[in-house]
C-alpha positions in Angstrom: 0.0 0.0 0.0 1.5 3.3 -1.1 1.1 6.2 1.3 1.2 9.8 0.1 3.6 12.1 2.0 3.8 15.7 0.7 7.5 15.9 1.6 8.4 13.2 -0.9 7.4 15.4 -3.7 9.9 18.1 -2.6 12.8 15.8 -1.4 15.1 17.5 -3.9 14.7 20.8 -2.1 15.4 20.5 1.7 14.0 23.9 2.5 10.7 22.9 0.9 10.6 19.6 2.9 10.8 21.6 6.1 8.3 24.2 5.0 5.9 21.3 4.4 6.6 20.0 8.0 5.9 23.4 9.5 2.7 23.7 7.6 1.6 20.2 8.6 2.1 21.0 12.3 -1.2 20.6 14.1 -3.0 19.7 10.9 -2.9 17.1 8.1 -2.5 16.5 4.5 -6.1 17.5 3.6 -5.5 21.1 4.7 -2.0 21.5 3.3 -2.1 19.6 0.0 -4.5 22.0 -1.8 -2.3 25.1 -1.1 1.2 23.7 -1.2 1.9 24.1 -4.9 0.5 27.6 -5.0 2.6 28.4 -1.8 5.8 27.4 -3.6 4.9 29.3 -6.7 4.4 32.4 -4.7 7.4 31.8 -2.4 9.8 29.5 -4.3 12.7 29.9 -1.8 13.7 31.2 1.6 14.7 34.6 0.3 11.3 35.3 -1.1 9.4 34.0 2.0 11.5 35.9 4.5 10.8 39.2 2.7 7.0 38.7 2.9 4.8 40.2 5.5 3.8 37.7 8.1 0.2 38.8 7.7 0.2 37.9 4.0 1.6 34.5 4.7 -0.9 34.0 7.5 -3.8 34.8 5.2 -2.5 32.4 2.6 -2.1 29.5 5.0 -5.3 30.1 7.0 -6.8 26.8 6.1 -4.0 25.0 7.9 -4.9 26.4 11.3 -2.5 28.2 13.7 -1.7 30.4 10.7 -0.2 33.3 12.7 2.2 31.1 14.6 3.1 29.2 11.5 3.7 32.4 9.5 6.1 33.6 12.1 7.9 30.3 12.2 8.2 30.1 8.5 9.7 33.6 8.3 12.2 32.8 11.1 13.1 29.4 9.6 13.6 31.0 6.2 15.9 33.7 7.7 18.0 31.0 9.4 18.1 29.0 6.1 19.1 32.0 4.2 21.9 32.6 6.7 23.3 29.2 5.9 22.0 27.1 8.8 21.5 23.5 7.8 20.9 21.6 11.1 17.2 20.7 11.6 17.8 20.5 15.3 18.4 24.2 15.4 15.7 25.5 13.1 12.8 27.5 14.5 9.5 25.7 14.2 11.0 22.3 13.2 10.1 19.7 15.9 10.5 16.0 16.1 8.4 15.4 13.0 10.5 17.8 10.9 13.7 16.2 12.1 12.4 12.7 11.2 11.2 13.9 7.8 14.7 15.5 7.2 16.3 12.1 8.0 14.0 10.3 5.5 13.7 12.8 2.6 16.9 14.8 2.8 19.4 12.3 4.3 17.7 9.3 2.7 18.0 7.5 6.1 15.4 4.8 5.9 16.8 2.6 8.6 15.0 3.8 11.7 11.6 3.8 13.3 10.0 7.2 13.3 7.8 8.3 16.2 5.2 9.8 13.8 2.7 7.2 12.6 2.4 8.6 9.0 6.2 8.6 8.6 6.3 5.1 10.0 3.6 3.9 7.6 5.5 5.5 4.7 8.8 3.7 5.6 6.9 0.4 6.2 5.4 0.7 2.7 8.8 1.1 1.0 
């Protein structure tokens, strides 16, 4: 059984993988999938996103819930990324789920048991 994980579609762009994780925090695929492609068309990289007003980002991601918190986290994370930081343990707004997704989709580490059930199901299906 194949399981659809949004981050898999963006595994060639580590910044986008973690943006997906931040957007998925406290929500699920059904709220994020309809807007993710448009999100990346509007803000294709960390430089573009960190320049945007938090209110504009918040309005755009409203369907994901906790949009004000997420908008601030996305801006902070994008600033850290633009400054050259590449350690998911240190990024603003990237928790355990994001760190595990980083291992799978960026580092291609498939030899561990994630704590997140969706990530576990994804690895089990491989």
